[in-house]
C-alpha positions as CSV (number, residue, x, y, z in Angstrom):
1,X,7.6,21.5,36.1
2,X,6.8,23.1,39.1
3,X,3.5,24.2,39.6
4,X,4.1,27.7,39.4
5,X,6.2,27.3,36.0
6,X,5.0,28.6,32.5
7,X,2.5,30.8,33.9
8,X,0.4,27.6,35.5
9,X,-1.4,28.5,38.9
10,X,-1.2,26.1,41.8
11,X,-4.8,25.5,41.6
12,X,-4.4,24.4,38.1
13,X,-1.7,22.3,38.8
14,X,-3.3,20.3,41.6
15,X,-6.4,20.0,39.5
16,X,-4.2,18.5,36.9
17,X,-2.8,16.1,39.2
18,X,-6.0,14.6,40.8
19,X,-7.2,14.1,37.3
20,X,-3.9,12.8,36.4
21,X,-4.0,10.3,39.2
22,X,-7.7,9.3,38.9
23,X,-7.0,8.4,35.1
24,X,-3.9,6.6,36.0
25,X,-5.6,4.3,38.4
26,X,-8.1,3.5,36.3
27,X,-5.9,3.3,33.1
28,X,-4.2,0.4,35.5
29,X,-7.1,-1.1,36.7
30,X,-8.4,-1.7,33.1
31,X,-5.2,-3.0,32.4
32,X,-3.5,-0.4,29.8
33,X,-0.6,0.5,32.3
34,X,2.2,-1.8,33.4
35,X,2.9,-2.1,37.0
36,X,6.4,-0.2,36.7
37,X,4.7,2.3,34.8
38,X,2.0,2.8,37.0
39,X,4.0,3.1,40.2
40,X,7.0,5.5,37.9
41,X,4.3,8.0,37.8
42,X,2.1,7.1,40.5
43,X,5.5,8.3,42.7
44,X,5.7,11.6,40.5
45,X,2.3,13.0,40.8
46,X,2.2,12.2,44.4
47,X,5.4,14.0,44.7
48,X,4.2,17.0,42.6
49,X,1.0,17.1,44.8
50,X,3.1,16.9,48.1
51,X,4.6,20.5,46.6
52,X,1.2,21.7,46.1
53,X,0.4,21.5,49.6
54,X,3.4,23.3,50.3
55,X,2.1,26.3,48.5
56,X,-1.2,25.9,50.3
57,X,0.4,25.3,54.0
58,X,-0.5,28.5,55.6
59,X,-4.1,28.2,55.2
60,X,-4.0,24.5,56.3
61,X,-3.4,26.0,59.8
62,X,-7.2,27.9,59.8
63,X,-9.2,26.2,62.3
64,X,-12.6,25.0,61.4
65,X,-15.4,24.9,63.7
66,X,-16.3,21.1,63.2
67,X,-14.6,17.7,63.0
68,X,-14.9,15.5,60.0
69,X,-17.4,15.5,58.0
70,X,-15.0,18.4,56.4
71,X,-16.6,21.2,54.9
72,X,-16.4,21.9,51.4
73,X,-13.7,25.0,51.4
74,X,-11.4,22.5,53.5
75,X,-12.0,19.2,51.7
76,X,-10.3,21.2,48.8
77,X,-7.4,21.6,50.9
78,X,-8.1,18.1,52.8
79,X,-7.1,16.7,49.2
80,X,-4.1,18.7,48.9
81,X,-2.7,17.0,52.3
82,X,-4.1,13.5,52.1
83,X,-3.0,12.8,48.3
84,X,0.6,12.6,49.3
85,X,0.1,10.3,52.1
86,X,-3.4,9.2,52.2
87,X,-3.1,7.4,48.4
88,X,0.5,5.9,49.5
89,X,-1.1,4.4,52.9
90,X,-4.1,2.5,50.7
91,X,-2.0,1.5,47.9
92,X,2.1,1.5,48.5
93,X,1.4,0.2,51.9
94,X,-0.6,-2.3,51.5
95,X,1.6,-3.4,48.9
96,X,4.2,-3.3,51.4
97,X,2.5,-5.1,53.9
98,X,2.1,-8.2,51.5
99,X,-1.5,-7.4,51.3
100,X,-3.9,-6.8,48.5
101,X,-6.7,-4.6,47.3
102,X,-10.0,-6.5,46.6
103,X,-10.3,-7.4,43.1
104,X,-6.1,-7.2,42.6
105,X,-4.3,-10.4,41.9
106,X,-1.1,-11.5,43.5
107,X,1.0,-10.3,40.5
108,X,-0.4,-6.8,40.9
109,X,-2.9,-6.7,38.1
110,X,-6.4,-5.6,39.0
111,X,-9.2,-8.0,38.1
112,X,-12.6,-6.3,36.8
113,X,-13.9,-5.7,39.7
114,X,-16.2,-2.2,40.9
115,X,-15.1,-0.1,43.6
116,X,-18.8,-0.6,44.8
117,X,-17.5,-4.7,45.1
118,X,-14.3,-3.6,46.4
119,X,-16.0,-1.7,49.5
120,X,-19.0,-4.5,50.2
121,X,-16.0,-6.8,50.3
122,X,-14.4,-4.9,52.5
123,X,-17.5,-4.1,55.0
124,X,-18.6,-7.9,54.4
125,X,-15.7,-8.4,56.4
126,X,-15.8,-6.4,58.9
127,X,-19.5,-7.9,59.7
128,X,-18.2,-11.2,59.6
129,X,-15.2,-10.2,62.1
130,X,-16.3,-6.9,63.7
131,X,-13.4,-7.0,66.5
132,X,-10.8,-7.4,63.8
133,X,-8.6,-4.4,63.5
134,X,-7.1,-5.2,60.6
135,X,-10.4,-5.6,58.7
136,X,-11.4,-1.9,59.5
137,X,-7.9,-0.8,58.5
138,X,-8.6,-2.5,55.3
139,X,-11.5,-0.7,54.7
140,X,-10.1,2.5,56.2
141,X,-7.1,2.8,53.6
142,X,-9.7,1.9,50.8
143,X,-11.8,4.9,51.8
144,X,-9.0,7.5,52.3
145,X,-7.9,6.4,48.8
146,X,-11.2,7.1,47.1
147,X,-11.1,10.6,49.3
148,X,-14.0,9.2,51.7
149,X,-12.3,11.2,54.6
150,X,-15.0,11.3,57.0
151,X,-16.0,7.2,56.4
152,X,-12.0,7.0,56.7
153,X,-11.8,8.3,59.9
154,X,-14.5,6.7,61.6
155,X,-12.7,3.3,60.4
156,X,-9.2,4.5,61.3
157,X,-11.1,5.4,65.0
158,X,-12.2,2.0,65.1
159,X,-8.8,0.7,64.9
160,X,-8.0,2.4,67.7
161,X,-10.7,1.4,69.9
162,X,-9.6,-2.2,69.5
163,X,-6.4,-1.7,69.6
164,X,-4.6,1.9,70.6
165,X,-1.1,0.6,70.0
166,X,-1.5,0.3,65.8
167,X,0.5,3.3,64.9
168,X,-1.1,3.5,61.4
169,X,-4.9,4.3,62.5
170,X,-3.7,6.4,65.4
171,X,-1.4,8.7,63.3
172,X,-3.9,8.9,60.0
173,X,-7.4,9.7,62.3
174,X,-5.1,12.5,63.9
175,X,-3.9,13.9,60.6
176,X,-7.4,13.6,59.6
177,X,-8.7,15.8,62.8
178,X,-5.8,18.5,62.2
179,X,-6.9,18.7,58.6
180,X,-10.6,19.2,60.2
181,X,-8.9,22.0,62.1
182,X,-9.2,19.8,65.6
183,X,-5.4,20.7,66.1
184,X,-5.6,19.9,69.9
185,X,-7.6,16.9,69.3
186,X,-5.2,15.7,66.8
187,X,-1.6,16.2,68.3
188,X,-2.7,13.1,71.4
189,X,-3.3,10.8,68.7
190,X,-0.2,11.7,66.8
191,X,1.7,11.0,70.1
192,X,0.2,7.8,70.6
193,X,1.0,6.6,67.0
194,X,4.5,7.6,68.0
195,X,4.4,5.7,71.2
196,X,3.1,2.2,69.4
197,X,5.7,2.9,67.0
198,X,8.7,5.1,66.8
199,X,9.8,4.0,63.3
200,X,6.1,4.9,61.7
201,X,7.7,7.6,59.6
202,X,4.1,9.4,58.7
203,X,3.4,10.2,62.5
204,X,6.4,12.1,62.8
205,X,5.5,14.2,59.6
206,X,1.9,14.6,60.4
207,X,2.7,15.9,64.3
208,X,5.7,17.7,62.5
209,X,3.0,19.5,60.7
210,X,0.3,20.0,63.5
211,X,3.2,21.7,65.4
212,X,4.7,23.9,62.8
213,X,0.9,25.1,60.9
214,X,-1.5,24.5,63.6
215,X,0.3,25.7,67.0
216,X,3.2,28.0,65.4
217,X,5.9,25.7,67.2
218,X,8.6,25.5,65.0
219,X,11.2,24.5,67.2
220,X,8.8,21.4,68.5
221,X,8.5,20.7,64.8
222,X,12.0,20.4,64.0
223,X,12.8,17.0,65.4
224,X,9.8,15.1,64.3
225,X,10.7,16.4,60.4
226,X,14.1,15.4,61.0
227,X,13.3,12.1,62.2
228,X,10.6,11.4,59.5
229,X,13.6,12.2,56.7
230,X,16.1,9.7,59.0
231,X,13.6,7.3,58.6
232,X,13.0,7.1,54.8
233,X,15.5,9.7,53.4
234,X,14.8,8.6,50.0
235,X,10.9,8.5,49.7
236,X,9.0,10.5,47.0
237,X,8.2,13.1,49.6
238,X,11.3,13.7,51.4
239,X,12.6,16.7,49.6
240,X,9.0,18.4,50.6
241,X,9.6,17.6,53.9
242,X,13.5,18.5,53.9
243,X,11.8,22.2,52.5
244,X,9.3,22.3,55.9
245,X,12.2,21.2,57.7
246,X,14.3,24.2,56.4
247,X,11.2,26.7,57.0
248,X,10.8,25.4,60.5
249,X,14.8,26.0,61.1
250,X,14.6,29.3,59.8
251,X,11.1,30.4,61.8
252,X,12.9,29.2,64.9
253,X,15.6,31.3,65.3
254,X,13.5,34.5,64.5
255,X,12.6,36.4,67.7
256,X,9.2,36.1,67.9
257,X,9.8,32.1,68.8
258,X,10.1,31.2,72.3
């Protein structure tokens, strides 16, 4: 069902998806849902949440007066933008890199470990090796998944200070800056992410959105969306990116575009 199908509004749909993601995580941690079911439902909820982002895309371009922490109004919009990529970065990306969240076993099952315990474990790793970018990156992913955006931004920024060639940290710190309304500050970080790893897909998506929604530069956004789709044509979000690409192409052909 699409967000507005059957009379269900975008806001109601989004709230349902957020609750569903929280419930899904809790059930998975409790061992009530197997890994395959968790991955299938997680991908579905994530893709549907991304669709709600498109409904609010014009609002995302509205400037905010400050950098993170993010205002209550913008935090609602931030959730819509982050839910599709932030959770993936914290969970799916961690798995893809061969890492594990604290409390997760090698089989993917999660032990009975509280979120506070997980966070303390990650923070302890940073205290022990403060110059280890991977320690900061692991905490940043965790904080992003827990919707602690200002704290996640600080950790991603720590990673970029230690090692500016880590594309993930450059991309996500730039994305958080964009969502806080700091478009002109965000774009150089997104450029740095692409320079560090041209094959990192999220950086292309983020820059495409920043250009298209933040700078009204449809022409500049088109190759970024195209590159994302080329890199990950079958990702759960590729259809949404194709939709944005179509919007950017149409906008680029209008007389108002340079």
